[in-house]
mmCIF file of the C-alpha atoms, coordinates in Angstrom:
data_MODEL
# 
_entry.id   MODEL 
# 
loop_
_atom_site.group_PDB 
_atom_site.id 
_atom_site.type_symbol 
_atom_site.label_atom_id 
_atom_site.label_alt_id 
_atom_site.label_comp_id 
_atom_site.label_asym_id 
_atom_site.label_entity_id 
_atom_site.label_seq_id 
_atom_site.pdbx_PDB_ins_code 
_atom_site.Cartn_x 
_atom_site.Cartn_y 
_atom_site.Cartn_z 
_atom_site.occupancy 
_atom_site.B_iso_or_equiv 
_atom_site.pdbx_formal_charge 
_atom_site.auth_seq_id 
_atom_site.auth_comp_id 
_atom_site.auth_asym_id 
_atom_site.auth_atom_id 
_atom_site.pdbx_PDB_model_num 
ATOM 1  C CA . MET A 1 1  ? -14.619 91.604  94.399  1.00 0.00 ? 1  MET A CA 1 
ATOM 2  C CA . ARG A 1 2  ? -17.933 89.287  93.811  1.00 0.00 ? 2  ARG A CA 1 
ATOM 3  C CA . ARG A 1 3  ? -17.066 87.022  96.493  1.00 0.00 ? 3  ARG A CA 1 
ATOM 4  C CA . ASP A 1 4  ? -16.607 89.809  98.983  1.00 0.00 ? 4  ASP A CA 1 
ATOM 5  C CA . GLU A 1 5  ? -20.316 91.423  97.737  1.00 0.00 ? 5  GLU A CA 1 
ATOM 6  C CA . ALA A 1 6  ? -21.437 87.740  98.294  1.00 0.00 ? 6  ALA A CA 1 
ATOM 7  C CA . PHE A 1 7  ? -20.170 87.912  101.766 1.00 0.00 ? 7  PHE A CA 1 
ATOM 8  C CA . LEU A 1 8  ? -21.491 91.478  102.414 1.00 0.00 ? 8  LEU A CA 1 
ATOM 9  C CA . LEU A 1 9  ? -24.747 90.272  101.207 1.00 0.00 ? 9  LEU A CA 1 
ATOM 10 C CA . ASP A 1 10 ? -24.965 87.397  103.779 1.00 0.00 ? 10 ASP A CA 1 
ATOM 11 C CA . MET A 1 11 ? -24.029 89.715  106.693 1.00 0.00 ? 11 MET A CA 1 
ATOM 12 C CA . VAL A 1 12 ? -27.067 92.109  105.260 1.00 0.00 ? 12 VAL A CA 1 
ATOM 13 C CA . ILE A 1 13 ? -29.632 88.992  105.311 1.00 0.00 ? 13 ILE A CA 1 
ATOM 14 C CA . HIS A 1 14 ? -28.541 88.266  108.466 1.00 0.00 ? 14 HIS A CA 1 
ATOM 15 C CA . ALA A 1 15 ? -28.601 91.475  110.348 1.00 0.00 ? 15 ALA A CA 1 
ATOM 16 C CA . ARG A 1 16 ? -32.033 91.958  108.678 1.00 0.00 ? 16 ARG A CA 1 
ATOM 17 C CA . PHE A 1 17 ? -33.006 88.421  110.536 1.00 0.00 ? 17 PHE A CA 1 
ATOM 18 C CA . LEU A 1 18 ? -31.808 89.485  113.811 1.00 0.00 ? 18 LEU A CA 1 
ATOM 19 C CA . ALA A 1 19 ? -33.744 92.889  113.634 1.00 0.00 ? 19 ALA A CA 1 
ATOM 20 C CA . GLU A 1 20 ? -36.789 90.770  112.641 1.00 0.00 ? 20 GLU A CA 1 
ATOM 21 C CA . LEU A 1 21 ? -36.203 88.604  115.679 1.00 0.00 ? 21 LEU A CA 1 
ATOM 22 C CA . SER A 1 22 ? -35.489 91.101  117.995 1.00 0.00 ? 22 SER A CA 1 
ATOM 23 C CA . ALA A 1 23 ? -38.758 93.149  117.120 1.00 0.00 ? 23 ALA A CA 1 
ATOM 24 C CA . ARG A 1 24 ? -40.655 89.962  117.819 1.00 0.00 ? 24 ARG A CA 1 
ATOM 25 C CA . SER A 1 25 ? -40.360 89.957  121.578 1.00 0.00 ? 25 SER A CA 1 
ATOM 26 C CA . THR A 1 26 ? -39.037 91.670  124.733 1.00 0.00 ? 26 THR A CA 1 
ATOM 27 C CA . LEU A 1 27 ? -35.753 90.965  126.239 1.00 0.00 ? 27 LEU A CA 1 
ATOM 28 C CA . PRO A 1 28 ? -37.343 88.927  129.126 1.00 0.00 ? 28 PRO A CA 1 
ATOM 29 C CA . GLU A 1 29 ? -39.362 86.801  126.531 1.00 0.00 ? 29 GLU A CA 1 
ATOM 30 C CA . PHE A 1 30 ? -35.850 86.490  124.371 1.00 0.00 ? 30 PHE A CA 1 
ATOM 31 C CA . ILE A 1 31 ? -34.216 84.939  127.576 1.00 0.00 ? 31 ILE A CA 1 
ATOM 32 C CA . LYS A 1 32 ? -36.509 82.394  127.899 1.00 0.00 ? 32 LYS A CA 1 
ATOM 33 C CA . ASP A 1 33 ? -36.579 81.688  124.483 1.00 0.00 ? 33 ASP A CA 1 
ATOM 34 C CA . LYS A 1 34 ? -33.803 79.324  123.759 1.00 0.00 ? 34 LYS A CA 1 
ATOM 35 C CA . GLN A 1 35 ? -34.843 78.562  119.832 1.00 0.00 ? 35 GLN A CA 1 
ATOM 36 C CA . GLY A 1 36 ? -34.854 82.026  119.285 1.00 0.00 ? 36 GLY A CA 1 
ATOM 37 C CA . GLN A 1 37 ? -31.607 82.161  121.242 1.00 0.00 ? 37 GLN A CA 1 
ATOM 38 C CA . LEU A 1 38 ? -29.651 79.660  119.031 1.00 0.00 ? 38 LEU A CA 1 
ATOM 39 C CA . SER A 1 39 ? -31.338 81.223  115.992 1.00 0.00 ? 39 SER A CA 1 
ATOM 40 C CA . ALA A 1 40 ? -29.794 84.750  116.798 1.00 0.00 ? 40 ALA A CA 1 
ATOM 41 C CA . GLN A 1 41 ? -26.497 83.014  117.659 1.00 0.00 ? 41 GLN A CA 1 
ATOM 42 C CA . LYS A 1 42 ? -26.289 81.150  114.204 1.00 0.00 ? 42 LYS A CA 1 
ATOM 43 C CA . ALA A 1 43 ? -27.075 84.362  112.343 1.00 0.00 ? 43 ALA A CA 1 
ATOM 44 C CA . LEU A 1 44 ? -24.129 86.122  114.522 1.00 0.00 ? 44 LEU A CA 1 
ATOM 45 C CA . GLU A 1 45 ? -21.904 82.986  113.642 1.00 0.00 ? 45 GLU A CA 1 
ATOM 46 C CA . ILE A 1 46 ? -22.767 83.498  110.035 1.00 0.00 ? 46 ILE A CA 1 
ATOM 47 C CA . LYS A 1 47 ? -22.293 87.314  110.115 1.00 0.00 ? 47 LYS A CA 1 
ATOM 48 C CA . GLY A 1 48 ? -19.150 86.993  111.786 1.00 0.00 ? 48 GLY A CA 1 
ATOM 49 C CA . GLU A 1 49 ? -17.763 84.089  109.093 1.00 0.00 ? 49 GLU A CA 1 
ATOM 50 C CA . ALA A 1 50 ? -18.677 86.352  106.327 1.00 0.00 ? 50 ALA A CA 1 
ATOM 51 C CA . SER A 1 51 ? -16.683 89.209  107.880 1.00 0.00 ? 51 SER A CA 1 
ATOM 52 C CA . ARG A 1 52 ? -13.995 86.814  108.204 1.00 0.00 ? 52 ARG A CA 1 
ATOM 53 C CA . LYS A 1 53 ? -13.924 85.897  104.531 1.00 0.00 ? 53 LYS A CA 1 
ATOM 54 C CA . THR A 1 54 ? -13.835 89.466  102.931 1.00 0.00 ? 54 THR A CA 1 
ATOM 55 C CA . SER A 1 55 ? -10.668 90.290  101.581 1.00 0.00 ? 55 SER A CA 1 
ATOM 56 C CA . THR A 1 56 ? -8.427  92.743  103.256 1.00 0.00 ? 56 THR A CA 1 
ATOM 57 C CA . GLU A 1 57 ? -8.634  95.105  100.110 1.00 0.00 ? 57 GLU A CA 1 
ATOM 58 C CA . TYR A 1 58 ? -12.425 95.039  100.620 1.00 0.00 ? 58 TYR A CA 1 
ATOM 59 C CA . GLU A 1 59 ? -12.163 95.697  104.243 1.00 0.00 ? 59 GLU A CA 1 
ATOM 60 C CA . ARG A 1 60 ? -9.975  98.591  103.475 1.00 0.00 ? 60 ARG A CA 1 
ATOM 61 C CA . THR A 1 61 ? -12.183 100.147 101.260 1.00 0.00 ? 61 THR A CA 1 
ATOM 62 C CA . HIS A 1 62 ? -14.967 99.745  103.804 1.00 0.00 ? 62 HIS A CA 1 
ATOM 63 C CA . PRO A 1 63 ? -13.760 101.010 107.084 1.00 0.00 ? 63 PRO A CA 1 
ATOM 64 C CA . SER A 1 64 ? -16.974 102.104 108.696 1.00 0.00 ? 64 SER A CA 1 
ATOM 65 C CA . ILE A 1 65 ? -17.681 98.017  108.955 1.00 0.00 ? 65 ILE A CA 1 
ATOM 66 C CA . PRO A 1 66 ? -16.717 96.818  112.169 1.00 0.00 ? 66 PRO A CA 1 
ATOM 67 C CA . TRP A 1 67 ? -15.070 93.783  110.465 1.00 0.00 ? 67 TRP A CA 1 
ATOM 68 C CA . GLN A 1 68 ? -12.992 92.564  113.511 1.00 0.00 ? 68 GLN A CA 1 
ATOM 69 C CA . ASP A 1 69 ? -15.957 93.214  115.960 1.00 0.00 ? 69 ASP A CA 1 
ATOM 70 C CA . TRP A 1 70 ? -17.960 90.751  114.122 1.00 0.00 ? 70 TRP A CA 1 
ATOM 71 C CA . ILE A 1 71 ? -15.038 88.335  113.600 1.00 0.00 ? 71 ILE A CA 1 
ATOM 72 C CA . ASP A 1 72 ? -14.443 88.237  117.722 1.00 0.00 ? 72 ASP A CA 1 
ATOM 73 C CA . LEU A 1 73 ? -18.012 87.781  118.253 1.00 0.00 ? 73 LEU A CA 1 
ATOM 74 C CA . ARG A 1 74 ? -18.196 84.805  116.037 1.00 0.00 ? 74 ARG A CA 1 
ATOM 75 C CA . SER A 1 75 ? -15.180 83.188  117.487 1.00 0.00 ? 75 SER A CA 1 
ATOM 76 C CA . ALA A 1 76 ? -16.654 83.810  120.902 1.00 0.00 ? 76 ALA A CA 1 
ATOM 77 C CA . PHE A 1 77 ? -19.885 82.080  119.925 1.00 0.00 ? 77 PHE A CA 1 
ATOM 78 C CA . VAL A 1 78 ? -18.037 79.320  118.272 1.00 0.00 ? 78 VAL A CA 1 
ATOM 79 C CA . HIS A 1 79 ? -15.150 78.646  120.879 1.00 0.00 ? 79 HIS A CA 1 
ATOM 80 C CA . GLN A 1 80 ? -16.322 79.972  123.944 1.00 0.00 ? 80 GLN A CA 1 
ATOM 81 C CA . TYR A 1 81 ? -19.928 79.188  123.986 1.00 0.00 ? 81 TYR A CA 1 
ATOM 82 C CA . PHE A 1 82 ? -20.005 77.828  127.445 1.00 0.00 ? 82 PHE A CA 1 
ATOM 83 C CA . ARG A 1 83 ? -19.353 81.452  128.733 1.00 0.00 ? 83 ARG A CA 1 
ATOM 84 C CA . ILE A 1 84 ? -22.441 83.151  127.027 1.00 0.00 ? 84 ILE A CA 1 
ATOM 85 C CA . ASP A 1 85 ? -24.731 84.342  129.576 1.00 0.00 ? 85 ASP A CA 1 
ATOM 86 C CA . THR A 1 86 ? -28.091 85.118  128.025 1.00 0.00 ? 86 THR A CA 1 
ATOM 87 C CA . ALA A 1 87 ? -29.340 86.909  131.201 1.00 0.00 ? 87 ALA A CA 1 
ATOM 88 C CA . GLU A 1 88 ? -26.528 89.801  130.801 1.00 0.00 ? 88 GLU A CA 1 
# 
């Protein structure tokens, strides 16, 4: 359980980072900000990896968290990075 809590903490830390990052600029500014995009991508990857590492038991006791969505998003960034269009 402690391990699951550590992964959840990673998810929270990176969600807060993403919120701070999005508050600093408008969407048009973000589209031009390659460093910001890479920072956001890395935070989303970490969130997805932490989601993937949590135990099935922990996931079952917290069904309101979209575990699989975060895992799928991480997979897209890691394995299909060439398909990501930041202009959308």
